[in-house]
C-alpha positions in Angstrom: 165.7 79.8 -37.0 166.1 79.4 -33.2 168.6 76.6 -33.6 171.1 78.8 -35.3 171.2 81.4 -32.4 174.5 81.3 -30.6 172.8 80.8 -27.1 171.2 77.5 -28.5 173.8 76.4 -31.0 176.5 76.0 -28.2 174.4 73.1 -26.8 174.2 71.2 -30.0 176.7 68.5 -30.7 175.8 68.0 -34.4 175.1 70.4 -37.3 171.8 72.2 -37.2 170.7 70.3 -40.4 170.7 67.0 -38.5 168.3 68.4 -36.0 166.0 70.0 -38.5 165.9 66.8 -40.6 165.1 64.8 -37.5 162.3 67.2 -36.4 160.8 67.2 -39.9 160.6 63.3 -39.9 158.9 63.0 -36.6 156.7 66.2 -36.5 153.1 66.4 -37.4 151.7 69.4 -39.2 148.5 71.0 -37.9 146.4 73.9 -38.9 146.1 76.3 -36.0 142.5 77.2 -35.5 142.6 79.5 -32.4 143.6 83.1 -32.0 145.1 83.9 -28.5 146.0 87.5 -28.0 147.1 87.8 -24.3 150.7 86.7 -24.2 153.1 89.3 -22.7 155.1 89.2 -26.0 152.7 89.1 -29.0 155.3 86.8 -30.7 154.3 84.1 -28.3 150.7 84.1 -29.0 151.2 81.2 -31.5 152.3 79.0 -28.8 148.9 79.3 -27.1 147.1 78.9 -30.5 149.0 75.7 -31.1 148.5 74.4 -27.5 144.7 75.0 -27.8 144.6 73.4 -31.2 146.4 70.1 -30.1 144.6 70.2 -26.7 147.9 70.4 -24.7 147.9 70.3 -21.0 151.2 71.9 -20.6 153.3 74.6 -22.1 157.0 74.1 -21.2 159.1 77.3 -21.3 161.9 79.1 -19.5 160.5 82.5 -20.5 159.7 84.2 -17.2 156.9 86.5 -18.5 155.1 83.3 -19.8 155.8 81.4 -16.6 154.3 84.2 -14.5 151.0 83.5 -16.4 151.0 80.1 -14.5 147.9 78.8 -16.2 145.7 79.9 -19.1 142.4 78.0 -19.0 143.4 74.3 -19.0 147.0 75.0 -20.1 149.6 75.0 -17.4 152.8 76.9 -18.0 155.8 75.2 -16.4 159.6 75.5 -16.5 161.8 72.7 -18.1 163.0 71.8 -14.5 159.3 71.4 -13.4 158.6 69.3 -16.5 161.6 67.1 -15.9 160.4 66.6 -12.3 156.9 65.9 -13.5 157.9 63.1 -15.9 160.4 61.6 -13.4 
């Protein structure tokens, strides 16, 4: 689980279980119906599968190899800083 990684955990002010419970309460489960296979790291392909399935316009990441892709079909890859600027 990503939230348990030291790099992430240091930014959390509450126990991990608080965040996972919150996410479980607000999240919607979807069946991914696409099969993307062009991400620089094959472990990231599911992000595109999910983005296609929910018809996302943006994929927000700080992963530089993904950001270098800039746009995949209608999905724009942007950094967290760019997303913050976009939403004001």
